[in-house]
C-alpha positions in Angstrom: 9.9 64.5 196.1 13.2 65.4 197.7 14.0 61.7 198.2 13.2 61.0 194.5 15.4 63.8 193.3 18.3 62.6 195.5 18.0 59.1 194.1 17.9 60.4 190.6 21.0 62.6 191.1 22.8 59.6 192.5 21.8 57.5 189.5 23.0 60.2 187.1 26.3 60.5 189.0 26.9 56.8 188.7 26.0 56.8 185.0 28.3 59.7 184.4 31.1 58.0 186.2 30.4 54.8 184.2 30.5 56.7 180.9 33.7 58.4 181.9 35.3 55.1 182.7 34.4 53.8 179.3 35.9 56.9 177.6 39.1 56.6 179.7 39.4 52.9 178.8 39.0 53.7 175.1 41.6 56.4 175.2 44.1 54.2 176.8 44.1 51.7 174.0 46.5 51.7 171.1 44.5 49.6 168.6 41.7 52.1 168.0 43.3 55.4 167.0 41.2 57.7 164.8 42.1 57.6 161.1 44.8 60.0 160.0 43.5 62.9 157.9 46.8 64.6 157.0 49.8 62.4 156.2 51.8 65.2 154.4 54.7 65.2 156.8 55.0 61.4 156.8 55.2 61.3 153.0 57.8 64.1 153.0 59.9 62.3 155.7 59.8 59.1 153.6 61.0 61.0 150.5 57.7 60.8 148.7 56.2 63.6 146.6 54.1 66.2 148.3 51.7 68.8 146.9 53.1 71.4 149.3 55.8 71.5 152.0 54.6 70.3 155.5 55.4 72.6 158.4 55.6 72.3 162.2 57.6 74.5 164.7 59.9 73.6 167.5 58.4 74.9 170.8 55.0 75.3 169.0 53.4 74.6 172.4 55.0 77.3 174.6 55.1 80.6 176.4 54.1 82.7 173.4 50.5 81.3 173.8 48.3 82.9 176.4 46.5 79.6 177.0 49.8 78.0 177.8 50.5 80.7 180.3 47.2 80.1 181.9 48.2 76.5 182.6 51.6 77.6 183.6 50.2 79.8 186.4 48.6 76.7 188.0 51.1 74.0 187.3 54.9 73.7 187.5 56.9 72.7 184.4 57.8 69.2 185.8 54.2 68.6 186.7 53.0 69.6 183.2 55.5 67.0 181.7 54.5 64.2 184.1 50.7 64.7 184.0 49.4 62.9 180.8 46.2 65.0 180.7 48.1 68.3 181.0 50.8 67.2 178.5 48.0 66.3 176.0 46.2 69.6 176.5 49.4 71.6 175.9 50.3 69.5 172.8 47.0 70.2 171.2 46.9 74.0 172.0 48.8 75.1 168.9 46.7 72.9 166.6 43.6 74.8 167.6 45.2 78.1 166.4 47.3 77.0 163.4 47.1 74.8 160.3 50.1 72.7 161.4 51.1 69.4 159.7 52.4 67.8 162.9 52.1 67.9 166.7 55.0 67.1 169.0 54.2 65.7 172.4 54.8 68.1 175.3 57.6 66.8 177.4 61.3 67.6 178.1 64.5 65.8 177.2 65.6 65.9 180.9 63.1 63.2 181.9 65.5 60.6 180.5 68.4 61.1 183.0 65.8 60.9 185.8 65.4 57.2 184.8 69.1 56.7 185.8 68.6 58.4 189.2 69.1 62.1 188.5 66.7 64.3 190.4 65.0 67.3 188.6 64.0 70.4 190.5 62.2 73.6 189.4 64.2 76.8 189.3 63.3 80.3 188.0 65.4 79.6 184.9 64.0 76.1 184.2 64.5 72.6 185.4 67.9 71.6 186.7 69.4 68.6 188.4 69.8 68.6 192.2 72.6 66.0 192.0 74.9 66.8 189.0 77.8 64.4 188.4 80.9 65.8 190.0 83.3 63.0 189.1 83.3 59.7 187.1 82.9 57.9 190.4 79.3 59.2 190.4 78.4 57.0 187.4 78.5 54.0 189.7 75.6 55.5 191.7 73.3 55.6 188.7 70.7 52.9 188.2 72.3 50.3 185.9 69.2 48.5 184.6 66.3 51.0 184.9 62.7 50.1 184.2 62.1 52.5 181.3 58.5 51.5 180.8 57.6 52.1 184.5 59.6 55.3 185.0 58.6 57.0 181.7 55.1 55.6 181.6 53.6 59.1 182.0 55.1 60.0 178.5 53.7 56.9 176.9 50.2 57.6 178.4 50.4 61.2 177.2 51.2 60.0 173.7 48.3 57.5 173.6 45.9 60.0 175.0 47.0 62.6 172.5 46.7 60.2 169.6 43.0 59.8 170.5 42.2 63.4 171.2 44.1 64.8 168.1 41.4 62.8 166.1 43.7 62.2 163.2 44.2 65.9 162.4 47.9 65.4 161.9 50.7 63.0 163.0 52.2 63.1 166.4 55.9 63.4 167.0 57.7 61.7 169.9 61.3 62.7 170.8 64.3 62.3 173.0 67.5 64.1 173.8 70.7 62.6 172.4 73.3 61.0 174.6 76.0 63.7 174.5 73.4 66.4 175.1 71.9 64.6 178.1 75.4 63.7 179.5 76.4 67.4 179.3 73.3 68.4 181.3 74.0 65.7 183.9 77.5 67.0 184.5 76.7 70.7 184.3 73.4 70.4 186.3 71.5 72.3 183.6 72.1 74.5 180.6 75.5 76.2 180.1 77.1 78.7 177.7 80.3 76.7 177.3 79.7 73.2 178.7 83.4 73.2 179.8 82.7 70.9 182.8 81.3 68.3 180.4 84.0 68.9 177.8 86.7 68.5 180.4 85.4 65.0 181.0 85.9 64.1 177.3 89.6 64.8 177.6 90.2 63.7 181.2 87.9 60.7 181.4 87.1 59.5 177.9 86.5 55.8 178.9 84.0 56.8 181.6 82.3 59.1 179.1 81.8 56.2 176.8 80.3 54.2 179.6 77.8 56.9 180.4 77.0 57.6 176.8 76.2 53.9 176.3 74.0 53.8 179.4 72.0 56.8 178.0 71.9 55.2 174.5 70.4 52.0 175.9 67.7 54.0 177.8 66.9 56.2 174.8 66.4 53.2 172.5 63.9 51.7 174.9 62.3 55.1 175.4 61.8 55.7 171.7 60.5 52.2 171.0 58.0 52.7 173.9 56.9 55.9 172.2 56.2 54.1 169.0 54.2 51.4 170.8 52.2 54.2 172.5 51.3 55.8 169.2 54.1 58.2 168.1 54.1 58.5 164.3 57.5 60.2 163.9 60.5 60.4 166.2 63.1 63.2 166.6 66.4 63.0 168.4 67.7 66.3 169.7 71.5 66.7 169.8 71.0 70.2 171.2 74.6 70.7 172.3 76.3 69.5 169.1 77.7 73.0 168.6 79.9 72.7 171.7 81.9 69.8 170.1 84.9 70.0 167.8 84.7 67.7 164.7 86.8 64.9 166.2 84.8 65.1 169.4 81.5 64.8 167.5 82.9 61.9 165.6 83.9 60.0 168.8 81.3 61.1 171.4 78.2 61.9 169.4 77.9 60.3 166.0 78.4 56.6 167.0 75.7 56.8 169.6 73.3 58.6 167.3 73.9 55.8 164.8 73.2 53.2 167.4 69.9 54.8 168.2 68.7 54.8 164.6 69.8 51.3 163.9 68.5 49.7 167.1 65.2 51.5 167.1 64.6 50.6 163.4 65.6 47.0 164.1 63.2 46.7 167.0 60.4 48.2 164.9 61.0 45.6 162.2 61.3 42.7 164.6 58.3 43.6 166.7 56.3 44.5 163.5 55.5 48.0 164.8 54.5 51.0 162.7 57.5 52.0 160.5 57.9 55.5 161.8 60.4 58.0 160.2 63.3 59.3 162.4 64.8 62.8 162.4 68.0 63.9 164.0 68.6 67.6 164.8 72.1 68.6 165.7 71.9 72.2 166.8 75.1 74.0 165.9 76.2 71.0 163.9 75.9 72.3 160.4 79.6 71.6 159.8 78.8 67.9 160.5 76.0 67.6 158.0 77.8 65.4 155.6 78.7 63.0 158.4 75.2 63.1 159.8 73.8 61.7 156.5 75.5 58.4 157.2 73.8 57.9 160.6 70.7 56.2 159.3 68.0 58.9 159.9 65.2 59.6 157.4 65.3 63.3 158.0 68.1 65.7 159.0 67.2 68.8 160.9 69.2 72.0 160.1 69.6 75.1 162.3 69.6 78.7 161.2 73.4 79.0 161.1 73.7 77.6 157.6 71.9 78.7 154.5 69.4 76.5 152.9 71.4 76.4 149.6 74.6 75.4 151.5 72.8 72.6 153.4 71.2 71.2 150.3 74.5 71.3 148.4 76.2 69.5 151.2 73.8 66.6 151.4 72.3 66.4 147.9 68.8 66.6 146.6 67.7 63.1 147.7 68.2 63.7 151.5 65.1 64.9 153.4 66.0 68.1 155.3 64.1 70.0 157.9 64.4 73.6 159.0 65.7 76.3 159.2 64.2 79.8 159.4 65.9 82.0 162.0 63.2 82.3 164.8 64.1 86.0 165.0 62.6 86.5 161.5 59.2 86.2 163.1 59.8 89.6 164.7 59.8 91.0 161.1 56.9 92.5 159.1 54.6 90.2 157.1 56.5 91.1 154.0 59.8 90.2 155.7 58.4 86.9 156.9 57.1 86.0 153.4 60.3 87.0 151.7 62.5 85.0 154.1 60.2 82.0 153.9 60.3 82.1 150.1 64.1 82.3 150.1 64.2 79.3 152.4 61.8 77.2 150.2 63.8 78.2 147.1 67.0 77.1 148.8 65.8 73.8 150.1 63.3 73.0 147.3 59.8 71.9 148.1 60.4 68.2 147.8 62.3 66.1 150.3 61.8 68.9 152.7 59.9 69.7 155.9 59.7 73.4 156.9 60.5 74.5 160.4 62.5 77.1 162.3 66.2 76.7 162.9 65.5 76.5 166.7 62.5 77.0 169.0 60.1 79.9 169.0 60.9 82.8 171.3 58.5 83.4 174.1 57.5 86.9 172.9 56.8 86.0 169.3 53.6 87.5 168.0 50.9 84.9 167.4 49.8 86.5 164.0 53.4 86.2 162.8 53.5 82.5 163.7 50.3 82.0 161.7 51.6 84.0 158.8 54.8 81.9 158.6 52.8 78.7 158.6 50.4 79.9 155.9 53.3 81.3 153.9 55.0 77.9 153.8 51.8 76.3 152.5 50.9 78.9 150.0 54.4 79.6 148.6 55.4 75.9 148.4 52.1 75.0 146.7 52.6 77.8 144.1 56.2 76.7 143.5 55.1 73.1 143.0 52.4 74.2 140.5 54.8 76.3 138.6 57.3 73.4 138.4 54.6 71.0 137.1 53.4 73.6 134.6 57.0 74.1 133.4 57.4 70.3 133.0 54.2 70.2 130.9 
């Protein structure tokens, strides 16, 4: 009897392993994704009409969620980014709690400089580079022709896996940092309040800056195309440090490279007959550049909380799709305060050609019920406004 049970257990183990292998093989394919159930954000990003405004939140997978903190206790930040299964799990966590209209893959913008030879390390204040660029001579030590597919394959695997496990609930956003933002981190070693080391380079070594910015641009283009091939349905480019640039610096060291990215990614998508995914650019602190940003070729322009919805809409016009821009601190308010601020935002932007979001990422101590109330308020208020508009037209 014991021998029979042992054989049976071994047979079941082998069968379980076989079934697991079949599932893993299925979830690594990009030609069999589940059918999309909610295309609201895709329609909005393309300038098509929507019955209500779509909403997602920057840092929607993050430290305000207890389930995220449970994973954080066991795994470091870099490990979470580079393990496709963990990245998928964290991407999906907010979708279990909230009625969001998009997911964004869990990753970090600093994985891109790693492709060129920068080395990330964990610190109590977040990931930093072990080997920041001290002088333009250090550019020569960077990898000149990196294998993006090989070095960032963990992101592509995470995207494909998530597309399967999201089961068509909503679209999945892929992203990258923008060249200036990544260059500034490479020089500073991490985040900075002033980015004066990086800005010094702009004045002292402009030619070398352009060389590095072009290297980053070339990697970012390949990275974003790889994300589309892996299953990303929208793309966002984060120019997180735009606010540190004067207008002439933005025009020389940021805008041309942002434009290259949109043009080259869209050209590759067309040439390779890939899914025609919308592209968003978010220049934090760059509200004074909004008019210029409209000429960079993106489908959607993200807006931070430093400019009013009315002013942003007036600057770009009613035909441009905008995304944003509630101050994340509003979510510390009461329900009435959140509903009032959300309503003002929707009235300022309008409910068409618009994607609701915060003007920056969620704070780590934001109350979960307030996040839910914000999301629900966007849906409810925008739908009511649309119905009132249609009834008024009748």
